[in-house]
C-alpha positions in Angstrom: -20.9 -248.1 -45.0 -17.2 -248.5 -44.2 -18.0 -249.9 -40.8 -19.9 -252.8 -42.3 -16.7 -254.5 -43.6 -14.7 -254.4 -40.4 -13.9 -257.8 -39.2 -13.1 -261.1 -40.9 -16.8 -262.3 -41.1 -18.0 -259.7 -43.5 -14.9 -259.9 -45.8 -15.1 -263.7 -46.0 -18.9 -263.3 -46.6 -18.3 -261.2 -49.7 -15.8 -263.7 -51.0 -18.3 -266.5 -50.4 -21.0 -264.5 -52.1 -18.9 -264.1 -55.3 -18.1 -267.9 -55.1 -21.8 -268.8 -54.7 -22.9 -266.6 -57.5 -20.2 -268.2 -59.8 -21.5 -271.6 -59.0 -25.1 -270.5 -59.6 -24.2 -269.1 -63.1 -22.4 -272.4 -63.8 -25.5 -274.4 -62.7 -27.8 -272.4 -65.0 -25.4 -272.5 -67.9 -24.9 -276.4 -67.8 -28.7 -276.7 -68.4 -28.1 -275.5 -71.9 -24.3 -275.7 -72.7 -21.3 -277.9 -71.9 -18.0 -276.0 -71.7 -14.4 -277.2 -71.7 -11.2 -275.2 -71.3 -7.9 -277.0 -71.7 -4.2 -275.9 -71.8 -0.8 -277.6 -71.7 2.2 -276.5 -69.6 5.2 -278.5 -70.3 4.2 -282.2 -70.5 1.1 -281.6 -68.2 -2.4 -281.0 -69.6 -4.9 -279.1 -67.4 -8.6 -279.2 -68.2 -11.7 -277.6 -66.7 -14.9 -279.2 -67.8 -18.4 -277.8 -66.9 -21.1 -280.3 -67.9 -24.0 -282.2 -66.4 -24.4 -280.1 -63.3 -20.8 -280.3 -62.2 -17.4 -278.7 -62.7 -14.4 -281.1 -63.1 -10.7 -280.2 -62.9 -8.4 -282.8 -64.5 -4.6 -283.0 -64.8 -2.8 -285.6 -66.8 0.6 -286.0 -68.4 1.0 -286.8 -72.1 4.5 -286.5 -73.4 3.5 -287.2 -77.0 0.7 -284.6 -77.1 1.1 -281.4 -79.1 0.9 -278.1 -77.2 -2.8 -277.3 -76.7 -4.8 -274.3 -75.7 -8.5 -274.8 -76.3 -11.9 -273.6 -75.2 -14.9 -275.5 -76.5 -18.6 -275.0 -75.9 -21.5 -277.1 -77.2 -25.2 -277.2 -76.8 -26.3 -279.8 -74.3 -28.7 -281.2 -76.9 -25.9 -282.2 -79.2 -24.7 -284.7 -76.6 -22.3 -284.1 -73.7 -18.6 -283.5 -74.3 -16.5 -286.6 -74.1 -14.4 -287.1 -71.0 -11.4 -284.9 -70.8 -9.2 -287.7 -71.9 -11.0 -288.3 -75.1 -13.3 -291.1 -74.0 -10.4 -293.5 -73.2 -11.2 -295.8 -70.3 -9.7 -294.8 -67.0 -8.2 -297.5 -64.7 -8.6 -295.8 -61.3 -6.0 -296.6 -58.6 -8.0 -294.5 -56.1 -11.4 -293.1 -56.7 -14.1 -291.7 -54.4 -17.6 -290.5 -55.4 -19.9 -289.0 -52.8 -23.1 -286.9 -53.5 -21.7 -285.6 -56.7 -18.2 -284.9 -55.3 -15.5 -286.9 -57.0 -11.7 -287.3 -56.6 -9.4 -289.9 -58.0 -6.0 -290.9 -59.4 -5.4 -293.4 -62.1 -4.2 -294.2 -65.6 -5.7 -294.1 -69.0 -4.6 -295.0 -72.5 -3.7 -298.6 -71.6 -2.2 -297.6 -68.3 0.5 -295.4 -69.6 -0.7 -291.9 -68.8 -1.3 -290.8 -65.1 -4.5 -288.8 -64.5 -5.9 -286.9 -61.5 -9.5 -285.7 -61.4 -11.5 -283.6 -58.9 -15.2 -282.7 -59.4 -17.6 -280.4 -57.5 -21.4 -280.4 -58.1 -23.0 -277.1 -58.8 -25.6 -277.7 -56.0 -22.8 -276.6 -53.6 -24.1 -273.1 -54.3 -27.0 -273.6 -51.9 -24.9 -274.2 -48.7 -22.5 -271.5 -49.9 -25.4 -269.0 -50.1 -26.6 -270.0 -46.6 -23.1 -269.5 -45.2 -22.9 -266.2 -47.0 -26.2 -265.0 -45.4 -25.0 -266.0 -42.0 -21.6 -264.2 -42.4 -23.1 -261.0 -43.8 -26.3 -260.7 -41.8 -25.2 -261.8 -38.3 -24.4 -259.1 -35.9 -20.8 -258.5 -35.3 -19.5 -258.9 -31.8 -18.2 -255.9 -29.9 -14.4 -255.4 -30.1 -14.1 -254.3 -26.5 -16.6 -256.0 -24.2 -17.8 -253.9 -21.3 -16.4 -255.1 -18.0 -19.1 -255.2 -15.4 -17.8 -254.9 -11.9 -20.2 -255.5 -9.0 -19.6 -254.3 -5.6 -20.2 -256.8 -2.8 -21.3 -255.4 0.5 -20.8 -257.3 3.6 -24.2 -257.6 5.3 -24.5 -258.3 8.9 -20.9 -257.8 9.9 
């Protein structure tokens, strides 16, 4: 069994398997619950939101906010959690959305608080699972390839 984990492919495959399973659990959980975890370090607030089939990481600076460490979970039937910034409108300076992926920088609360957001859809677990299968199930290459030496005979000389 120890020989199975030699080489970088198998080690990365196990890491990808753990990551794919984490995304699968998140996908199943967002069907019933919305979760939010938030903390403040210095003047910067960090929030991880799992809702509506995606996970969103948000960072914003609020100098007037009290220190906050919070974990919140609600049933999806009670309405989704408000945006991390309390439902305040965000004026995006740069914002990209593509197939559920999202990244952006902007301001909220009347343009006074900078915010950065990054989202990953949970369907990313499907390609991660396929990558994991390839990494774990493909045959490893030999460390020392066999050198084949052919002798050439001179015919007709």
